[in-house]
Structures are given as structure tokens and as C-alpha cells.
C-alpha positions in Angstrom: 95.1 82.3 95.0 98.3 80.7 93.8 98.6 78.2 91.1 101.0 76.5 88.7 102.6 78.2 85.7 100.5 76.4 83.1 97.4 74.3 83.2 94.8 72.7 80.8 92.1 75.1 81.9 93.9 78.2 80.7 91.1 79.0 78.3 88.5 79.5 81.1 87.6 83.1 81.8 90.6 84.5 80.0 93.3 82.9 82.1 96.9 84.1 81.5 99.2 81.0 81.2 102.4 81.5 83.1 100.9 83.9 85.5 100.6 81.6 88.5 103.2 80.1 90.8 102.6 77.5 93.5 103.1 77.9 97.3 105.1 74.9 98.5 105.0 73.7 102.1 106.2 70.6 104.0 102.9 68.8 103.3 102.5 69.6 99.7 101.3 72.7 97.8 99.0 75.3 99.4 96.2 76.8 97.4 94.7 80.0 98.7 91.2 80.9 97.7 89.9 84.5 98.1 86.1 84.2 98.1 84.5 86.8 95.8 83.4 89.7 97.9 84.1 87.7 101.0 81.3 85.1 100.5 81.0 81.5 99.4 77.9 79.9 98.0 76.9 76.5 99.4 78.0 75.0 96.0 81.4 76.7 96.2 81.9 75.5 99.8 81.0 72.0 98.9 83.5 72.1 96.0 86.3 73.2 98.4 85.5 70.4 100.8 85.6 67.9 97.9 88.9 69.2 96.6 90.4 69.1 100.1 89.2 65.5 100.5 90.1 64.2 97.0 93.3 66.1 96.3 94.6 67.5 99.6 95.1 66.6 103.2 91.4 66.6 104.1 91.6 70.0 106.0 90.9 73.6 105.1 92.4 76.5 106.8 90.5 79.8 107.6 93.1 82.6 107.4 93.4 86.0 109.1 92.7 87.6 105.7 89.3 85.9 105.5 90.6 83.5 102.9 90.4 79.7 102.7 93.5 77.5 102.1 93.7 74.0 100.8 96.8 72.2 102.1 98.6 69.1 101.0 97.8 69.4 97.3 100.0 67.0 95.4 101.9 68.7 92.5 100.3 66.3 90.0 96.8 67.2 91.2 97.3 71.0 91.2 96.1 71.6 87.7 92.9 69.6 88.3 92.2 71.8 91.4 92.7 75.0 89.4 90.3 73.9 86.7 87.7 73.0 89.3 88.1 76.4 91.1 87.8 78.3 87.8 84.6 76.5 86.9 83.1 77.8 90.1 84.4 81.4 89.7 86.9 81.0 92.5 90.0 81.8 90.5 91.1 85.2 89.3 91.9 85.6 85.6 95.6 86.6 86.3 98.0 87.1 89.1 97.8 90.9 89.0 94.1 90.9 89.6 94.5 88.4 92.5 97.2 90.5 94.1 95.3 93.8 93.9 92.1 92.2 95.1 93.4 92.1 98.6 90.3 93.2 100.4 89.1 92.2 103.8 85.3 92.9 103.8 83.5 93.0 107.1 81.7 89.6 107.3 79.0 91.0 109.6 77.7 93.4 106.9 74.0 93.9 106.7 71.8 94.6 103.7 71.7 98.3 103.0 74.7 99.3 105.1 76.8 100.0 102.0 79.6 97.6 102.7 79.0 95.3 99.7 78.4 98.1 97.3 81.6 99.9 98.4 83.6 96.6 98.1 82.3 96.1 94.6 83.2 99.6 93.6 86.7 99.5 95.1 87.3 96.1 93.5 86.3 97.3 90.1 88.4 100.4 90.4 91.5 98.4 91.4 91.1 96.1 88.5 91.1 99.1 86.1 93.8 101.1 87.7 96.9 101.0 85.5 99.4 102.5 87.9 99.5 100.2 90.9 102.0 97.6 89.9 104.7 99.1 92.1 102.7 98.6 95.3 104.5 96.8 98.0 103.7 93.1 98.4 100.5 92.3 100.2 99.2 95.9 100.0 95.6 95.6 101.3 92.4 97.3 102.2 89.7 96.6 104.9 86.1 97.7 104.7 84.3 98.0 108.0 80.6 98.4 108.6 81.0 100.2 111.9 78.7 97.7 113.6 81.7 96.4 115.7 85.4 97.0 116.1 86.6 93.5 115.1 88.3 94.7 111.9 90.7 96.9 113.9 93.0 93.9 114.5 93.2 93.1 110.8 96.3 94.3 109.0 95.4 96.8 106.2 97.3 99.6 104.6 94.1 101.5 103.9 91.0 101.2 106.1 87.5 102.3 105.1 84.8 102.5 107.6 81.1 103.5 107.3 80.3 106.8 108.9 77.1 108.8 109.2 74.7 108.9 106.2 76.5 108.0 103.0 79.9 109.1 104.4 83.0 106.9 104.8 86.1 107.4 106.8 89.4 106.6 104.9 92.4 106.0 107.2 95.9 105.1 106.3 97.5 102.5 108.7 99.4 104.2 111.5 97.5 107.6 111.2 95.5 108.9 114.1 93.3 110.9 111.7 91.0 109.8 108.9 89.7 111.6 105.9 85.9 111.9 105.8 84.5 111.2 102.3 81.0 112.4 101.8 80.1 109.6 99.4 81.2 106.1 98.6 82.6 107.3 95.3 84.8 109.8 97.0 85.9 107.1 99.5 87.0 104.9 96.6 88.8 107.8 95.0 90.6 108.6 98.3 91.6 105.0 98.8 93.0 104.8 95.3 94.9 108.1 95.7 96.7 106.7 98.8 97.5 103.5 96.9 98.8 105.4 93.9 100.9 107.7 96.1 102.3 104.6 97.9 103.1 102.9 94.5 105.0 106.1 93.3 107.0 106.3 96.5 107.8 102.5 96.5 108.9 102.8 92.9 111.3 105.6 93.7 112.7 103.7 96.6 113.3 100.6 94.5 115.2 102.7 92.0 117.5 103.8 94.8 118.0 100.2 95.8 115.9 100.6 98.9 113.1 98.4 100.3 109.7 99.8 99.1 108.4 100.1 102.6 104.8 100.1 103.8 102.3 103.0 103.4 102.4 103.7 107.1 106.1 104.2 107.2 106.2 106.1 103.9 103.6 108.6 105.3 105.6 108.9 108.6 108.8 109.7 106.7 107.0 112.2 104.5 105.5 113.9 107.6 108.8 114.1 109.3 110.4 115.8 106.3 107.5 118.1 105.2 105.6 118.5 108.5 102.4 117.7 106.7 100.6 114.9 104.9 101.1 114.8 101.1 98.8 117.0 99.1 96.6 114.9 96.8 93.5 116.3 95.0 91.4 113.3 96.1 92.4 113.9 99.7 91.1 117.5 100.0 88.6 116.2 102.5 88.0 117.1 106.2 90.1 115.2 108.7 88.8 113.8 112.0 90.2 111.8 114.8 89.7 108.0 114.7 88.0 106.6 117.7 90.1 103.8 119.2 88.1 101.0 121.0 88.4 97.4 121.8 89.5 95.4 118.7 88.5 92.0 120.1 87.0 89.7 117.5 83.3 89.0 118.0 82.8 85.7 119.8 81.1 82.8 118.1 77.3 82.6 118.6 74.1 83.8 117.1 74.2 87.1 115.2 70.7 88.7 115.2 69.4 88.9 111.7 72.4 87.3 110.1 72.9 83.7 111.3 75.4 81.8 113.3 79.1 82.6 113.7 81.0 79.4 114.2 84.7 78.7 114.7 86.8 75.6 114.1 89.7 74.5 116.4 92.7 76.5 115.4 90.9 77.7 112.3 91.1 74.3 110.6 88.0 72.8 109.2 87.8 69.1 108.2 86.6 68.4 104.7 83.8 66.2 106.0 82.5 68.8 108.4 82.4 71.5 105.7 80.8 69.1 103.3 78.0 68.3 105.8 77.4 72.0 106.4 77.4 72.9 102.7 75.2 70.0 101.6 72.5 70.5 104.3 72.4 74.4 104.3 71.6 76.2 101.1 72.6 79.7 102.5 76.0 81.4 101.9 79.1 81.2 104.1 81.2 84.2 104.9 84.8 83.5 106.0 86.0 86.0 108.6 89.4 87.4 109.5 88.9 85.8 112.9 89.2 82.3 111.4 85.4 81.7 111.8 82.5 81.3 109.4 79.3 83.2 109.4 76.6 80.8 108.3 73.9 83.0 106.7 70.3 82.7 107.7 70.6 79.3 109.6 68.3 78.5 112.5 68.7 76.2 115.5 67.2 73.2 113.7 69.4 73.8 110.6 72.5 74.2 112.7 71.9 70.8 114.3 71.2 69.2 110.9 74.4 70.7 109.6 76.5 69.3 112.5 77.4 72.6 113.9 76.7 71.3 117.4 79.5 68.7 117.0 82.2 70.0 119.4 84.9 68.0 117.7 84.6 70.1 114.6 83.0 73.3 115.6 82.9 75.9 118.3 79.8 78.0 118.7 80.1 79.2 122.3 82.3 82.0 123.6 83.2 79.8 126.6 85.0 77.2 124.5 88.6 77.1 125.9 90.0 76.4 122.4 89.2 79.9 121.4 91.9 81.0 123.8 94.7 79.4 121.8 96.1 79.8 118.3 98.9 78.1 116.5 100.6 78.1 113.1 100.8 75.0 110.9 104.0 73.9 112.7 106.2 70.9 111.7 106.1 68.9 109.6 103.5 70.9 107.5 105.7 74.0 107.4 109.3 73.6 106.3 110.5 76.5 108.5 108.8 75.3 111.7 111.2 73.8 114.3 108.5 71.8 116.2 104.9 70.6 116.0 102.6 73.3 117.4 98.9 72.5 117.0 98.6 69.4 119.3 100.5 71.3 122.1 98.2 74.3 121.7 95.1 72.2 122.0 96.5 70.3 125.0 97.2 73.5 126.8 93.9 75.2 125.9 92.0 74.0 129.1 94.6 75.6 131.2 94.5 79.1 129.7 92.7 81.4 132.0 89.6 83.2 130.8 90.6 86.5 129.2 94.1 85.3 128.3 95.4 84.0 125.1 98.2 81.5 124.3 99.9 81.4 120.9 102.2 78.6 119.8 104.6 79.5 116.9 106.9 77.1 115.1 109.4 79.8 114.5 110.1 83.5 115.0 107.9 84.7 112.0 104.7 84.4 113.9 102.6 83.8 110.8 99.4 82.8 112.5 99.2 85.7 114.9 100.7 89.2 114.5 99.0 90.6 117.6 100.6 90.2 121.1 99.4 87.3 123.2 99.3 86.9 126.9 101.9 84.1 126.4 103.6 83.2 123.1 105.6 80.0 122.8 108.3 80.1 120.1 109.9 76.9 119.0 113.7 76.6 119.0 116.0 73.7 118.3 117.2 71.8 121.4 120.0 69.3 122.1 117.6 66.4 122.6 114.2 67.8 121.7 112.7 71.1 120.5 112.4 73.8 123.1 109.7 76.4 123.4 110.8 79.9 124.5 108.2 81.8 126.6 107.4 85.4 125.6 104.9 87.2 127.8 102.6 89.9 126.5 104.4 89.9 123.1 104.6 88.3 119.7 106.8 85.6 118.3 109.4 88.3 117.6 109.7 89.3 121.2 112.3 88.5 124.0 111.8 85.3 125.9 112.3 84.9 129.7 112.3 81.1 129.8 112.4 78.0 127.7 110.9 74.5 128.3 110.4 71.3 126.4 106.9 70.5 125.2 106.6 67.6 127.6 107.4 69.9 130.6 104.7 72.3 129.4 102.1 69.5 129.1 102.9 68.2 132.6 103.1 71.7 134.2 100.8 74.1 132.3 100.5 76.3 135.3 104.1 77.5 134.7 102.8 79.7 131.8 100.2 81.7 133.7 101.4 81.9 137.2 101.2 85.7 137.2 97.5 85.7 136.2 
């Protein structure tokens, strides 16, 4: 997570004063929390709800990296928030540890499938590795159970997926082949080898005044020049093709033996809804990269007591039309956004056909969705009111074929999906 440069709680858990910098937005500071090993206790979740209510805007965001963000934190309350997070083991000891602990862990892991054990081993190895400081920004890993393909849509430089027996597949982003590591230990060593190689290449490129690049591009350039992958001792493993299958996120609903997977409209949970859930259910919560929460071990009666049947705050049915839309923070919460986005997305949700997806982006960055959508609306400045450019089957970076004002879209939503 991000924090201020100094704070009164710097003595807690060996904090390094001066290591943290805040993320500013149009509605205050943003504090990102990476749940330890992808899981929050009920007590930790209740704390986040209380912090959002007392010091922020009363909302929490579930991100595509399975993190939780507090928005609207006033600068003079930032230190208090940090101190509270540290007391509940929700703050890394320094910025380096937080940066390297960029793991997306399959939230649908099951006891004995090896996901949590591998995540712990990889996290420990990353914290002890001395030669990763030159890694490109946001270098990350994903750890998949193999029970589903939902992590295929999650951005990761190195992907680890459980295979047969104790084996794991280790795949670099953009590669059609994966190394098969016979054991979890060898999988961790292979993942670290790729990270070290990437850091070495990135450092060399920086020394030449070049952008460090991503691992996928660095490997492609190496293959183009050497007609082979780099030779690394830890990668003297067998290679096998990676099966490509649907990467759709699992829909909300009951997960046999695990609990209930619930979503919140546009991935934004109100502090009051999270507080009710955390105060009535003692089990853990697993934030997912699909902007949902897996509520561990809850039953039907517990879900009702926790308010998970309240459609205003939660979505627990795959048929909910709001699942077919996404939107970034938009104006005025984001300083770069050229128009409000979220109210428009929710207003258009009932008109999005089943099987389609609508994304509303406040600018061309497309922060809230990197994958193509059936229709993407990209805000642009207009003479009298903001306009929304229409991009079909693409991302916010794509080419538009039309542009309308928000009022026109609200009055004529069929314009967006005439071809479906």
C-alpha cells in the first residue's frame, strides 16, 4: 500500500520512515491494501470498513489485483490510517517489500491444493532476494490452482499454475510454452530466475537510456536475436504447451466447499455493508481479481444475516445486469477523468445484452479494464458537455466509430448494441 513519508507509528514492525509516498486523487488520498496472502480476517475487514467510514469517503474499492483501496482519505488523517493498518498487520515494513509482494493468489484455492504453500514460499523468497530492485514497475506474479481459468485474464509477468502431482507450470507472459517444475521449490526457483533475468535486462536498458520494458517484450527481443530462450540453470526444465481456454471470471454464487462469491456494483463496497458482513460473519474474506469477495464458509442463513441478499449493496446472482458493466472512478474522483462514469454505467446496465460487456472510461488510459469489451465508452471534452467516444470490441486505447453525449446515450441505449 502507499503511505506518507513519515508517521508516528514508524516504530511498529520495523517501519522505515521516509519509505512511503501517498497516491493523490481528485477526492483525496488513496490507500491501497494488499491483504496478506490474499485473505482478510473478519477483524481486518471490519477495520477497513471503519477507516473508510471515519477517515475516507465511505467506500472501498475492490481492484483487479485483488487489493482493497480506501478512497478520499484526508491528508491530515493519513497517518492515523497507517497506524491502524500496521496494528492489524495490513502494512508492509517498507516500500520495497510492498512492491515485490505483487502476487495475485487464486482466491478459489482449496485446502491441500498447494496454492497457499507456494504463495508463502514465493513471498518469502522475494523478500530475501537482493537483486530484484531493477525490476520494471508493477512486476507481478499470479498463482493459479488449476480449478478454473479465471486468472488467465489477470495481468502477470510470471504465471504459476498447479499441474499434476506436486508439479507446477511456470509461464512467462506472452510465451506459448511453460516450464514444468517437478516440485514447488523448483517452481519458486524458476519464477525467481525469470525475475532476476528481467531485472538484469531492465538495468542494462536503463543504462542505455531506454525504457526497461516488460518481461514478455524482453523475452521476445531475446528470442528474435538468439533464436532461443535465455539459458538459465533454474530453467533447465521440460517445456510444454500451455492450454488456452476461456478466461471468463467465475460468476458470483455458491462455491461448493468454499462459501459464497459475491460482487459489489462496479467493485465498490460501502463501508456500512462491509461492516455488517464482517461483524456478523467470523470467517475470512478473500478479495478476488474479479472485483468480488469470497466469503469463506458462510451458509444461507449467515448470508442473510450479513446482508448479502441486499441487492443495493451486493450481487450474488450471475444474472444481475450490473455484472455486465464496468467503469473507472471517473470525474471528479480522478483528476485525469474528463467526465463522470459510474452513474452512466449503472444507468446503461439493464440495456447491455446477456453475454456482452460495457466499459465506461473517463480517459484513454482504461485503468479499470485492460481487456477488450463489447463496447467501450471513452470520455472526451466537448464544446458544451463531455462526449463519449464509442469503441467496439476494443479497449479505451482503441479507435472510435462514433461519439455521443451522456444524455443521448441514456435516452437511446440501443445505439450501443444495435449489431448484437
